[in-house]
N, CA, C, O and CB atoms as a CASP TS submission, in Angstrom:
PFRMAT TS
TARGET T0000
AUTHOR 0000-0000-0000
METHOD Language model
MODEL 1
PARENT N/A
ATOM      1  N   MET     1      -5.586 -16.858  -1.793  1.00  0.00           N
ATOM      2  CA  MET     1      -5.331 -16.820  -3.218  1.00  0.00           C
ATOM      3  C   MET     1      -4.506 -18.043  -3.622  1.00  0.00           C
ATOM      4  O   MET     1      -3.476 -18.335  -3.015  1.00  0.00           O
ATOM      5  CB  MET     1      -4.608 -15.514  -3.609  1.00  0.00           C
ATOM      6  N   HIS     2      -4.965 -18.745  -4.641  1.00  0.00           N
ATOM      7  CA  HIS     2      -4.269 -19.934  -5.124  1.00  0.00           C
ATOM      8  C   HIS     2      -3.197 -19.514  -6.112  1.00  0.00           C
ATOM      9  O   HIS     2      -3.460 -18.739  -7.031  1.00  0.00           O
ATOM     10  CB  HIS     2      -5.256 -20.935  -5.776  1.00  0.00           C
ATOM     11  N   SER     3      -2.003 -20.020  -5.928  1.00  0.00           N
ATOM     12  CA  SER     3      -0.898 -19.659  -6.795  1.00  0.00           C
ATOM     13  C   SER     3      -0.720 -20.684  -7.894  1.00  0.00           C
ATOM     14  O   SER     3      -1.102 -21.846  -7.754  1.00  0.00           O
ATOM     15  CB  SER     3       0.382 -19.516  -5.995  1.00  0.00           C
ATOM     16  N   THR     4      -0.140 -20.239  -8.971  1.00  0.00           N
ATOM     17  CA  THR     4       0.144 -21.138 -10.087  1.00  0.00           C
ATOM     18  C   THR     4       1.633 -21.170 -10.396  1.00  0.00           C
ATOM     19  O   THR     4       2.021 -21.504 -11.516  1.00  0.00           O
ATOM     20  CB  THR     4      -0.642 -20.715 -11.328  1.00  0.00           C
ATOM     21  N   ARG     5       2.461 -20.834  -9.441  1.00  0.00           N
ATOM     22  CA  ARG     5       3.916 -20.880  -9.657  1.00  0.00           C
ATOM     23  C   ARG     5       4.354 -22.321  -9.855  1.00  0.00           C
ATOM     24  O   ARG     5       3.809 -23.244  -9.248  1.00  0.00           O
ATOM     25  CB  ARG     5       4.682 -20.240  -8.461  1.00  0.00           C
ATOM     26  N   ARG     6       5.350 -22.496 -10.719  1.00  0.00           N
ATOM     27  CA  ARG     6       5.881 -23.827 -11.006  1.00  0.00           C
ATOM     28  C   ARG     6       7.386 -23.804 -10.787  1.00  0.00           C
ATOM     29  O   ARG     6       8.070 -22.849 -11.157  1.00  0.00           O
ATOM     30  CB  ARG     6       5.535 -24.276 -12.463  1.00  0.00           C
ATOM     31  N   ALA     7       7.887 -24.874 -10.179  1.00  0.00           N
ATOM     32  CA  ALA     7       9.325 -24.984  -9.904  1.00  0.00           C
ATOM     33  C   ALA     7       9.864 -26.284 -10.469  1.00  0.00           C
ATOM     34  O   ALA     7       9.179 -27.306 -10.488  1.00  0.00           O
ATOM     35  CB  ALA     7       9.606 -24.904  -8.388  1.00  0.00           C
ATOM     36  N   VAL     8      11.108 -26.226 -10.931  1.00  0.00           N
ATOM     37  CA  VAL     8      11.828 -27.416 -11.382  1.00  0.00           C
ATOM     38  C   VAL     8      13.114 -27.498 -10.577  1.00  0.00           C
ATOM     39  O   VAL     8      13.816 -26.501 -10.406  1.00  0.00           O
ATOM     40  CB  VAL     8      12.121 -27.373 -12.932  1.00  0.00           C
ATOM     41  N   VAL     9      13.421 -28.705 -10.079  1.00  0.00           N
ATOM     42  CA  VAL     9      14.623 -28.918  -9.281  1.00  0.00           C
ATOM     43  C   VAL     9      15.458 -30.009  -9.934  1.00  0.00           C
ATOM     44  O   VAL     9      14.962 -31.105 -10.196  1.00  0.00           O
ATOM     45  CB  VAL     9      14.266 -29.295  -7.812  1.00  0.00           C
ATOM     46  N   ALA    10      16.723 -29.710 -10.197  1.00  0.00           N
ATOM     47  CA  ALA    10      17.680 -30.710 -10.659  1.00  0.00           C
ATOM     48  C   ALA    10      18.563 -31.049  -9.466  1.00  0.00           C
ATOM     49  O   ALA    10      19.080 -30.151  -8.800  1.00  0.00           O
ATOM     50  CB  ALA    10      18.532 -30.193 -11.891  1.00  0.00           C
ATOM     51  N   GLY    11      18.738 -32.326  -9.194  1.00  0.00           N
ATOM     52  CA  GLY    11      19.547 -32.732  -8.049  1.00  0.00           C
ATOM     53  C   GLY    11      18.721 -32.940  -6.785  1.00  0.00           C
ATOM     54  O   GLY    11      19.243 -32.849  -5.674  1.00  0.00           O
ATOM     55  N   GLY    12      17.447 -33.215  -6.956  1.00  0.00           N
ATOM     56  CA  GLY    12      16.552 -33.378  -5.816  1.00  0.00           C
ATOM     57  C   GLY    12      16.720 -34.667  -5.037  1.00  0.00           C
ATOM     58  O   GLY    12      16.098 -34.823  -3.986  1.00  0.00           O
ATOM     59  N   THR    13      17.542 -35.605  -5.514  1.00  0.00           N
ATOM     60  CA  THR    13      17.733 -36.859  -4.776  1.00  0.00           C
ATOM     61  C   THR    13      18.868 -36.761  -3.773  1.00  0.00           C
ATOM     62  O   THR    13      19.065 -37.668  -2.965  1.00  0.00           O
ATOM     63  CB  THR    13      18.004 -38.002  -5.739  1.00  0.00           C
ATOM     64  N   GLY    14      19.617 -35.666  -3.817  1.00  0.00           N
ATOM     65  CA  GLY    14      20.702 -35.466  -2.853  1.00  0.00           C
ATOM     66  C   GLY    14      20.174 -34.877  -1.553  1.00  0.00           C
ATOM     67  O   GLY    14      18.980 -34.608  -1.427  1.00  0.00           O
ATOM     68  N   MET    15      21.064 -34.678  -0.589  1.00  0.00           N
ATOM     69  CA  MET    15      20.669 -34.177   0.726  1.00  0.00           C
ATOM     70  C   MET    15      20.065 -32.771   0.643  1.00  0.00           C
ATOM     71  O   MET    15      18.979 -32.534   1.172  1.00  0.00           O
ATOM     72  CB  MET    15      21.874 -34.170   1.664  1.00  0.00           C
ATOM     73  N   VAL    16      20.754 -31.850  -0.011  1.00  0.00           N
ATOM     74  CA  VAL    16      20.259 -30.469  -0.107  1.00  0.00           C
ATOM     75  C   VAL    16      19.019 -30.406  -0.983  1.00  0.00           C
ATOM     76  O   VAL    16      18.029 -29.771  -0.619  1.00  0.00           O
ATOM     77  CB  VAL    16      21.351 -29.536  -0.669  1.00  0.00           C
ATOM     78  N   GLY    17      19.069 -31.068  -2.144  1.00  0.00           N
ATOM     79  CA  GLY    17      17.926 -31.069  -3.045  1.00  0.00           C
ATOM     80  C   GLY    17      16.693 -31.704  -2.425  1.00  0.00           C
ATOM     81  O   GLY    17      15.577 -31.236  -2.654  1.00  0.00           O
ATOM     82  N   GLY    18      16.874 -32.757  -1.649  1.00  0.00           N
ATOM     83  CA  GLY    18      15.746 -33.403  -0.971  1.00  0.00           C
ATOM     84  C   GLY    18      15.068 -32.484   0.017  1.00  0.00           C
ATOM     85  O   GLY    18      13.841 -32.457   0.110  1.00  0.00           O
ATOM     86  N   GLU    19      15.866 -31.725   0.760  1.00  0.00           N
ATOM     87  CA  GLU    19      15.291 -30.762   1.701  1.00  0.00           C
ATOM     88  C   GLU    19      14.564 -29.640   0.962  1.00  0.00           C
ATOM     89  O   GLU    19      13.508 -29.181   1.400  1.00  0.00           O
ATOM     90  CB  GLU    19      16.387 -30.174   2.604  1.00  0.00           C
ATOM     91  N   LEU    20      15.134 -29.202  -0.159  1.00  0.00           N
ATOM     92  CA  LEU    20      14.479 -28.169  -0.970  1.00  0.00           C
ATOM     93  C   LEU    20      13.135 -28.655  -1.486  1.00  0.00           C
ATOM     94  O   LEU    20      12.160 -27.904  -1.469  1.00  0.00           O
ATOM     95  CB  LEU    20      15.374 -27.758  -2.147  1.00  0.00           C
ATOM     96  N   LEU    21      13.067 -29.905  -1.947  1.00  0.00           N
ATOM     97  CA  LEU    21      11.795 -30.447  -2.424  1.00  0.00           C
ATOM     98  C   LEU    21      10.747 -30.487  -1.325  1.00  0.00           C
ATOM     99  O   LEU    21       9.574 -30.207  -1.572  1.00  0.00           O
ATOM    100  CB  LEU    21      11.996 -31.840  -2.987  1.00  0.00           C
ATOM    101  N   LYS    22      11.164 -30.833  -0.110  1.00  0.00           N
ATOM    102  CA  LYS    22      10.219 -30.832   1.013  1.00  0.00           C
ATOM    103  C   LYS    22       9.689 -29.428   1.267  1.00  0.00           C
ATOM    104  O   LYS    22       8.489 -29.242   1.471  1.00  0.00           O
ATOM    105  CB  LYS    22      10.887 -31.384   2.287  1.00  0.00           C
ATOM    106  N   LEU    23      10.582 -28.437   1.254  1.00  0.00           N
ATOM    107  CA  LEU    23      10.167 -27.050   1.483  1.00  0.00           C
ATOM    108  C   LEU    23       9.225 -26.561   0.385  1.00  0.00           C
ATOM    109  O   LEU    23       8.202 -25.939   0.670  1.00  0.00           O
ATOM    110  CB  LEU    23      11.394 -26.135   1.563  1.00  0.00           C
ATOM    111  N   LEU    24       9.570 -26.841  -0.855  1.00  0.00           N
ATOM    112  CA  LEU    24       8.708 -26.422  -1.959  1.00  0.00           C
ATOM    113  C   LEU    24       7.355 -27.125  -1.894  1.00  0.00           C
ATOM    114  O   LEU    24       6.321 -26.517  -2.168  1.00  0.00           O
ATOM    115  CB  LEU    24       9.386 -26.705  -3.304  1.00  0.00           C
ATOM    116  N   GLY    25       7.366 -28.408  -1.532  1.00  0.00           N
ATOM    117  CA  GLY    25       6.120 -29.167  -1.423  1.00  0.00           C
ATOM    118  C   GLY    25       5.187 -28.627  -0.354  1.00  0.00           C
ATOM    119  O   GLY    25       3.969 -28.763  -0.468  1.00  0.00           O
ATOM    120  N   ASP    26       5.741 -28.019   0.677  1.00  0.00           N
ATOM    121  CA  ASP    26       4.932 -27.442   1.746  1.00  0.00           C
ATOM    122  C   ASP    26       4.529 -25.995   1.462  1.00  0.00           C
ATOM    123  O   ASP    26       3.717 -25.424   2.190  1.00  0.00           O
ATOM    124  CB  ASP    26       5.688 -27.510   3.054  1.00  0.00           C
ATOM    125  N   ASP    27       5.084 -25.407   0.419  1.00  0.00           N
ATOM    126  CA  ASP    27       4.855 -23.998   0.100  1.00  0.00           C
ATOM    127  C   ASP    27       3.616 -23.860  -0.782  1.00  0.00           C
ATOM    128  O   ASP    27       3.604 -24.352  -1.911  1.00  0.00           O
ATOM    129  CB  ASP    27       6.092 -23.384  -0.603  1.00  0.00           C
ATOM    130  N   SER    28       2.588 -23.203  -0.286  1.00  0.00           N
ATOM    131  CA  SER    28       1.326 -23.072  -1.013  1.00  0.00           C
ATOM    132  C   SER    28       1.434 -22.166  -2.238  1.00  0.00           C
ATOM    133  O   SER    28       0.495 -22.099  -3.031  1.00  0.00           O
ATOM    134  CB  SER    28       0.260 -22.540  -0.089  1.00  0.00           C
ATOM    135  N   ARG    29       2.543 -21.476  -2.410  1.00  0.00           N
ATOM    136  CA  ARG    29       2.710 -20.627  -3.596  1.00  0.00           C
ATOM    137  C   ARG    29       2.954 -21.440  -4.857  1.00  0.00           C
ATOM    138  O   ARG    29       2.842 -20.916  -5.965  1.00  0.00           O
ATOM    139  CB  ARG    29       3.860 -19.658  -3.387  1.00  0.00           C
ATOM    140  N   TYR    30       3.289 -22.722  -4.696  1.00  0.00           N
ATOM    141  CA  TYR    30       3.610 -23.553  -5.852  1.00  0.00           C
ATOM    142  C   TYR    30       2.489 -24.541  -6.148  1.00  0.00           C
ATOM    143  O   TYR    30       2.055 -25.295  -5.277  1.00  0.00           O
ATOM    144  CB  TYR    30       4.922 -24.301  -5.621  1.00  0.00           C
ATOM    145  N   SER    31       2.030 -24.518  -7.398  1.00  0.00           N
ATOM    146  CA  SER    31       1.011 -25.472  -7.823  1.00  0.00           C
ATOM    147  C   SER    31       1.628 -26.719  -8.435  1.00  0.00           C
ATOM    148  O   SER    31       0.985 -27.767  -8.487  1.00  0.00           O
ATOM    149  CB  SER    31       0.067 -24.824  -8.818  1.00  0.00           C
ATOM    150  N   GLN    32       2.887 -26.615  -8.904  1.00  0.00           N
ATOM    151  CA  GLN    32       3.565 -27.760  -9.514  1.00  0.00           C
ATOM    152  C   GLN    32       5.042 -27.718  -9.155  1.00  0.00           C
ATOM    153  O   GLN    32       5.692 -26.678  -9.260  1.00  0.00           O
ATOM    154  CB  GLN    32       3.377 -27.766 -11.056  1.00  0.00           C
ATOM    155  N   ILE    33       5.563 -28.867  -8.728  1.00  0.00           N
ATOM    156  CA  ILE    33       6.986 -29.018  -8.442  1.00  0.00           C
ATOM    157  C   ILE    33       7.456 -30.259  -9.190  1.00  0.00           C
ATOM    158  O   ILE    33       6.934 -31.355  -8.983  1.00  0.00           O
ATOM    159  CB  ILE    33       7.266 -29.131  -6.887  1.00  0.00           C
ATOM    160  N   VAL    34       8.449 -30.079 -10.062  1.00  0.00           N
ATOM    161  CA  VAL    34       8.988 -31.181 -10.855  1.00  0.00           C
ATOM    162  C   VAL    34      10.440 -31.394 -10.457  1.00  0.00           C
ATOM    163  O   VAL    34      11.234 -30.453 -10.427  1.00  0.00           O
ATOM    164  CB  VAL    34       8.863 -30.897 -12.387  1.00  0.00           C
ATOM    165  N   SER    35      10.772 -32.633 -10.154  1.00  0.00           N
ATOM    166  CA  SER    35      12.146 -33.002  -9.825  1.00  0.00           C
ATOM    167  C   SER    35      12.716 -33.801 -10.988  1.00  0.00           C
ATOM    168  O   SER    35      12.175 -34.839 -11.368  1.00  0.00           O
ATOM    169  CB  SER    35      12.216 -33.820  -8.492  1.00  0.00           C
ATOM    170  N   LEU    36      13.814 -33.305 -11.547  1.00  0.00           N
ATOM    171  CA  LEU    36      14.483 -34.011 -12.632  1.00  0.00           C
ATOM    172  C   LEU    36      15.423 -35.045 -12.023  1.00  0.00           C
ATOM    173  O   LEU    36      16.305 -34.705 -11.235  1.00  0.00           O
ATOM    174  CB  LEU    36      15.259 -33.021 -13.562  1.00  0.00           C
ATOM    175  N   VAL    37      15.229 -36.310 -12.394  1.00  0.00           N
ATOM    176  CA  VAL    37      16.007 -37.406 -11.809  1.00  0.00           C
ATOM    177  C   VAL    37      16.582 -38.292 -12.902  1.00  0.00           C
ATOM    178  O   VAL    37      16.059 -38.338 -14.015  1.00  0.00           O
ATOM    179  CB  VAL    37      15.138 -38.241 -10.850  1.00  0.00           C
ATOM    180  N   ARG    38      17.665 -38.998 -12.576  1.00  0.00           N
ATOM    181  CA  ARG    38      18.308 -39.916 -13.531  1.00  0.00           C
ATOM    182  C   ARG    38      17.625 -41.277 -13.575  1.00  0.00           C
ATOM    183  O   ARG    38      17.639 -41.960 -14.599  1.00  0.00           O
ATOM    184  CB  ARG    38      19.775 -40.097 -13.174  1.00  0.00           C
ATOM    185  N   ARG    39      17.034 -41.657 -12.458  1.00  0.00           N
ATOM    186  CA  ARG    39      16.369 -42.958 -12.373  1.00  0.00           C
ATOM    187  C   ARG    39      15.092 -42.797 -11.553  1.00  0.00           C
ATOM    188  O   ARG    39      14.920 -41.815 -10.832  1.00  0.00           O
ATOM    189  CB  ARG    39      17.311 -44.038 -11.737  1.00  0.00           C
ATOM    190  N   LYS    40      14.212 -43.769 -11.676  1.00  0.00           N
ATOM    191  CA  LYS    40      12.932 -43.730 -10.972  1.00  0.00           C
ATOM    192  C   LYS    40      13.158 -43.823  -9.466  1.00  0.00           C
ATOM    193  O   LYS    40      13.809 -44.755  -8.993  1.00  0.00           O
ATOM    194  CB  LYS    40      12.011 -44.874 -11.450  1.00  0.00           C
ATOM    195  N   VAL    41      12.624 -42.863  -8.712  1.00  0.00           N
ATOM    196  CA  VAL    41      12.692 -42.848  -7.254  1.00  0.00           C
ATOM    197  C   VAL    41      11.341 -42.387  -6.717  1.00  0.00           C
ATOM    198  O   VAL    41      10.515 -41.856  -7.459  1.00  0.00           O
ATOM    199  CB  VAL    41      13.849 -41.918  -6.747  1.00  0.00           C
ATOM    200  N   VAL    42      11.129 -42.593  -5.441  1.00  0.00           N
ATOM    201  CA  VAL    42       9.888 -42.161  -4.806  1.00  0.00           C
ATOM    202  C   VAL    42       9.944 -40.653  -4.594  1.00  0.00           C
ATOM    203  O   VAL    42      10.907 -40.129  -4.034  1.00  0.00           O
ATOM    204  CB  VAL    42       9.658 -42.905  -3.455  1.00  0.00           C
ATOM    205  N   ALA    43       8.912 -39.970  -5.041  1.00  0.00           N
ATOM    206  CA  ALA    43       8.848 -38.513  -4.909  1.00  0.00           C
ATOM    207  C   ALA    43       8.126 -38.138  -3.617  1.00  0.00           C
ATOM    208  O   ALA    43       7.111 -38.742  -3.271  1.00  0.00           O
ATOM    209  CB  ALA    43       8.135 -37.882  -6.131  1.00  0.00           C
ATOM    210  N   PRO    44       8.652 -37.135  -2.903  1.00  0.00           N
ATOM    211  CA  PRO    44       7.984 -36.702  -1.682  1.00  0.00           C
ATOM    212  C   PRO    44       6.757 -35.835  -1.982  1.00  0.00           C
ATOM    213  O   PRO    44       6.790 -34.976  -2.863  1.00  0.00           O
ATOM    214  CB  PRO    44       8.960 -35.936  -0.797  1.00  0.00           C
ATOM    215  N   GLY    45       5.681 -36.073  -1.236  1.00  0.00           N
ATOM    216  CA  GLY    45       4.496 -35.207  -1.294  1.00  0.00           C
ATOM    217  C   GLY    45       3.973 -34.924  -2.685  1.00  0.00           C
ATOM    218  O   GLY    45       3.688 -35.843  -3.453  1.00  0.00           O
ATOM    219  N   ARG    46       3.849 -33.645  -3.004  1.00  0.00           N
ATOM    220  CA  ARG    46       3.259 -33.205  -4.275  1.00  0.00           C
ATOM    221  C   ARG    46       4.263 -33.158  -5.423  1.00  0.00           C
ATOM    222  O   ARG    46       3.934 -32.660  -6.500  1.00  0.00           O
ATOM    223  CB  ARG    46       2.640 -31.842  -4.102  1.00  0.00           C
ATOM    224  N   VAL    47       5.444 -33.651  -5.224  1.00  0.00           N
ATOM    225  CA  VAL    47       6.502 -33.557  -6.226  1.00  0.00           C
ATOM    226  C   VAL    47       6.304 -34.607  -7.311  1.00  0.00           C
ATOM    227  O   VAL    47       5.999 -35.765  -7.022  1.00  0.00           O
ATOM    228  CB  VAL    47       7.883 -33.721  -5.571  1.00  0.00           C
ATOM    229  N   GLU    48       6.480 -34.193  -8.560  1.00  0.00           N
ATOM    230  CA  GLU    48       6.416 -35.097  -9.705  1.00  0.00           C
ATOM    231  C   GLU    48       7.843 -35.329 -10.195  1.00  0.00           C
ATOM    232  O   GLU    48       8.555 -34.376 -10.514  1.00  0.00           O
ATOM    233  CB  GLU    48       5.504 -34.513 -10.852  1.00  0.00           C
ATOM    234  N   ASN    49       8.258 -36.581 -10.254  1.00  0.00           N
ATOM    235  CA  ASN    49       9.580 -36.914 -10.782  1.00  0.00           C
ATOM    236  C   ASN    49       9.511 -37.074 -12.289  1.00  0.00           C
ATOM    237  O   ASN    49       8.552 -37.630 -12.824  1.00  0.00           O
ATOM    238  CB  ASN    49      10.125 -38.198 -10.131  1.00  0.00           C
ATOM    239  N   ARG    50      10.530 -36.584 -12.964  1.00  0.00           N
ATOM    240  CA  ARG    50      10.683 -36.813 -14.404  1.00  0.00           C
ATOM    241  C   ARG    50      12.073 -37.384 -14.629  1.00  0.00           C
ATOM    242  O   ARG    50      13.080 -36.740 -14.334  1.00  0.00           O
ATOM    243  CB  ARG    50      10.468 -35.486 -15.236  1.00  0.00           C
ATOM    244  N   VAL    51      12.116 -38.598 -15.154  1.00  0.00           N
ATOM    245  CA  VAL    51      13.395 -39.241 -15.447  1.00  0.00           C
ATOM    246  C   VAL    51      13.921 -38.628 -16.742  1.00  0.00           C
ATOM    247  O   VAL    51      13.244 -38.639 -17.770  1.00  0.00           O
ATOM    248  CB  VAL    51      13.247 -40.812 -15.566  1.00  0.00           C
ATOM    249  N   VAL    52      15.142 -38.093 -16.673  1.00  0.00           N
ATOM    250  CA  VAL    52      15.749 -37.422 -17.824  1.00  0.00           C
ATOM    251  C   VAL    52      17.204 -37.847 -17.961  1.00  0.00           C
ATOM    252  O   VAL    52      17.812 -38.366 -17.025  1.00  0.00           O
ATOM    253  CB  VAL    52      15.646 -35.884 -17.684  1.00  0.00           C
ATOM    254  N   SER    53      17.738 -37.617 -19.136  1.00  0.00           N
ATOM    255  CA  SER    53      19.171 -37.752 -19.366  1.00  0.00           C
ATOM    256  C   SER    53      19.744 -36.347 -19.290  1.00  0.00           C
ATOM    257  O   SER    53      19.421 -35.503 -20.125  1.00  0.00           O
ATOM    258  CB  SER    53      19.492 -38.448 -20.757  1.00  0.00           C
ATOM    259  N   PHE    54      20.585 -36.086 -18.306  1.00  0.00           N
ATOM    260  CA  PHE    54      21.137 -34.748 -18.147  1.00  0.00           C
ATOM    261  C   PHE    54      22.073 -34.382 -19.295  1.00  0.00           C
ATOM    262  O   PHE    54      22.309 -33.201 -19.552  1.00  0.00           O
ATOM    263  CB  PHE    54      21.873 -34.641 -16.823  1.00  0.00           C
ATOM    264  N   GLU    55      22.606 -35.390 -19.985  1.00  0.00           N
ATOM    265  CA  GLU    55      23.455 -35.129 -21.141  1.00  0.00           C
ATOM    266  C   GLU    55      22.626 -34.611 -22.318  1.00  0.00           C
ATOM    267  O   GLU    55      23.133 -33.867 -23.158  1.00  0.00           O
ATOM    268  CB  GLU    55      24.216 -36.401 -21.543  1.00  0.00           C
ATOM    269  N   ASP    56      21.360 -35.003 -22.378  1.00  0.00           N
ATOM    270  CA  ASP    56      20.463 -34.594 -23.462  1.00  0.00           C
ATOM    271  C   ASP    56      19.323 -33.725 -22.946  1.00  0.00           C
ATOM    272  O   ASP    56      18.213 -33.785 -23.474  1.00  0.00           O
ATOM    273  CB  ASP    56      19.898 -35.822 -24.173  1.00  0.00           C
ATOM    274  N   LEU    57      19.575 -32.944 -21.955  1.00  0.00           N
ATOM    275  CA  LEU    57      18.522 -32.149 -21.323  1.00  0.00           C
ATOM    276  C   LEU    57      17.871 -31.183 -22.299  1.00  0.00           C
ATOM    277  O   LEU    57      16.688 -30.874 -22.161  1.00  0.00           O
ATOM    278  CB  LEU    57      19.085 -31.380 -20.145  1.00  0.00           C
ATOM    279  N   ASP    58      18.618 -30.702 -23.280  1.00  0.00           N
ATOM    280  CA  ASP    58      18.051 -29.767 -24.247  1.00  0.00           C
ATOM    281  C   ASP    58      16.996 -30.426 -25.133  1.00  0.00           C
ATOM    282  O   ASP    58      16.222 -29.731 -25.791  1.00  0.00           O
ATOM    283  CB  ASP    58      19.154 -29.181 -25.109  1.00  0.00           C
ATOM    284  N   ARG    59      16.959 -31.760 -25.157  1.00  0.00           N
ATOM    285  CA  ARG    59      15.963 -32.490 -25.950  1.00  0.00           C
ATOM    286  C   ARG    59      14.747 -32.892 -25.124  1.00  0.00           C
ATOM    287  O   ARG    59      13.763 -33.376 -25.683  1.00  0.00           O
ATOM    288  CB  ARG    59      16.591 -33.729 -26.564  1.00  0.00           C
ATOM    289  N   CYS    60      14.790 -32.704 -23.823  1.00  0.00           N
ATOM    290  CA  CYS    60      13.695 -33.116 -22.944  1.00  0.00           C
ATOM    291  C   CYS    60      12.567 -32.104 -22.991  1.00  0.00           C
ATOM    292  O   CYS    60      12.786 -30.898 -23.101  1.00  0.00           O
ATOM    293  CB  CYS    60      14.191 -33.290 -21.503  1.00  0.00           C
ATOM    294  N   GLU    61      11.365 -32.625 -22.904  1.00  0.00           N
ATOM    295  CA  GLU    61      10.198 -31.756 -22.833  1.00  0.00           C
ATOM    296  C   GLU    61       9.968 -31.408 -21.367  1.00  0.00           C
ATOM    297  O   GLU    61       9.610 -32.270 -20.564  1.00  0.00           O
ATOM    298  CB  GLU    61       8.932 -32.438 -23.466  1.00  0.00           C
ATOM    299  N   LEU    62      10.174 -30.148 -21.027  1.00  0.00           N
ATOM    300  CA  LEU    62      10.028 -29.688 -19.649  1.00  0.00           C
ATOM    301  C   LEU    62       8.878 -28.700 -19.558  1.00  0.00           C
ATOM    302  O   LEU    62       8.569 -28.012 -20.530  1.00  0.00           O
ATOM    303  CB  LEU    62      11.335 -29.044 -19.141  1.00  0.00           C
ATOM    304  N   PRO    63       8.242 -28.628 -18.395  1.00  0.00           N
ATOM    305  CA  PRO    63       7.140 -27.673 -18.233  1.00  0.00           C
ATOM    306  C   PRO    63       7.677 -26.244 -18.174  1.00  0.00           C
ATOM    307  O   PRO    63       8.847 -26.025 -17.858  1.00  0.00           O
ATOM    308  CB  PRO    63       6.324 -27.993 -16.956  1.00  0.00           C
ATOM    309  N   GLY    64       6.820 -25.284 -18.478  1.00  0.00           N
ATOM    310  CA  GLY    64       7.179 -23.892 -18.256  1.00  0.00           C
ATOM    311  C   GLY    64       7.384 -23.702 -16.756  1.00  0.00           C
ATOM    312  O   GLY    64       6.637 -24.266 -15.956  1.00  0.00           O
ATOM    313  N   VAL    65       8.377 -22.924 -16.368  1.00  0.00           N
ATOM    314  CA  VAL    65       8.677 -22.769 -14.944  1.00  0.00           C
ATOM    315  C   VAL    65       8.826 -21.304 -14.572  1.00  0.00           C
ATOM    316  O   VAL    65       9.153 -20.455 -15.401  1.00  0.00           O
ATOM    317  CB  VAL    65       9.948 -23.531 -14.579  1.00  0.00           C
ATOM    318  N   ASP    66       8.577 -21.040 -13.306  1.00  0.00           N
ATOM    319  CA  ASP    66       8.812 -19.731 -12.729  1.00  0.00           C
ATOM    320  C   ASP    66      10.125 -19.719 -11.976  1.00  0.00           C
ATOM    321  O   ASP    66      10.829 -18.710 -11.961  1.00  0.00           O
ATOM    322  CB  ASP    66       7.666 -19.331 -11.810  1.00  0.00           C
ATOM    323  N   ASP    67      10.461 -20.853 -11.342  1.00  0.00           N
ATOM    324  CA  ASP    67      11.680 -20.946 -10.544  1.00  0.00           C
ATOM    325  C   ASP    67      12.381 -22.262 -10.869  1.00  0.00           C
ATOM    326  O   ASP    67      11.744 -23.314 -10.929  1.00  0.00           O
ATOM    327  CB  ASP    67      11.364 -20.843  -9.019  1.00  0.00           C
ATOM    328  N   ALA    68      13.696 -22.198 -11.077  1.00  0.00           N
ATOM    329  CA  ALA    68      14.491 -23.389 -11.348  1.00  0.00           C
ATOM    330  C   ALA    68      15.656 -23.423 -10.358  1.00  0.00           C
ATOM    331  O   ALA    68      16.294 -22.405 -10.089  1.00  0.00           O
ATOM    332  CB  ALA    68      15.006 -23.405 -12.830  1.00  0.00           C
ATOM    333  N   TYR    69      15.917 -24.621  -9.821  1.00  0.00           N
ATOM    334  CA  TYR    69      16.979 -24.800  -8.822  1.00  0.00           C
ATOM    335  C   TYR    69      17.877 -25.953  -9.269  1.00  0.00           C
ATOM    336  O   TYR    69      17.394 -26.981  -9.743  1.00  0.00           O
ATOM    337  CB  TYR    69      16.380 -25.077  -7.393  1.00  0.00           C
ATOM    338  N   CYS    70      19.169 -25.771  -9.113  1.00  0.00           N
ATOM    339  CA  CYS    70      20.137 -26.819  -9.400  1.00  0.00           C
ATOM    340  C   CYS    70      20.895 -27.124  -8.124  1.00  0.00           C
ATOM    341  O   CYS    70      21.563 -26.246  -7.578  1.00  0.00           O
ATOM    342  CB  CYS    70      21.107 -26.402 -10.543  1.00  0.00           C
ATOM    343  N   CYS    71      20.805 -28.343  -7.643  1.00  0.00           N
ATOM    344  CA  CYS    71      21.413 -28.739  -6.360  1.00  0.00           C
ATOM    345  C   CYS    71      22.479 -29.805  -6.562  1.00  0.00           C
ATOM    346  O   CYS    71      22.525 -30.773  -5.803  1.00  0.00           O
ATOM    347  CB  CYS    71      20.338 -29.257  -5.390  1.00  0.00           C
ATOM    348  N   PHE    72      23.315 -29.656  -7.541  1.00  0.00           N
ATOM    349  CA  PHE    72      24.394 -30.622  -7.775  1.00  0.00           C
ATOM    350  C   PHE    72      25.591 -30.238  -6.975  1.00  0.00           C
ATOM    351  O   PHE    72      26.614 -30.921  -7.027  1.00  0.00           O
ATOM    352  CB  PHE    72      24.757 -30.712  -9.256  1.00  0.00           C
TER
END
């Protein structure tokens, strides 16, 4: 069964967040993984990076999500 779960990770460029992105990328339950980043970086595997201003996060257009993680 193909899953359509979507996850968003804030803090994915750090040590813990990077490991979480790898785990989510390998998890077949997720069809989309978005990492919120401050600057352009290389995304691992199936992860899509979105450059955002964390100060103005309420103004950012974010995808609908099933799971959200904050790794700050």
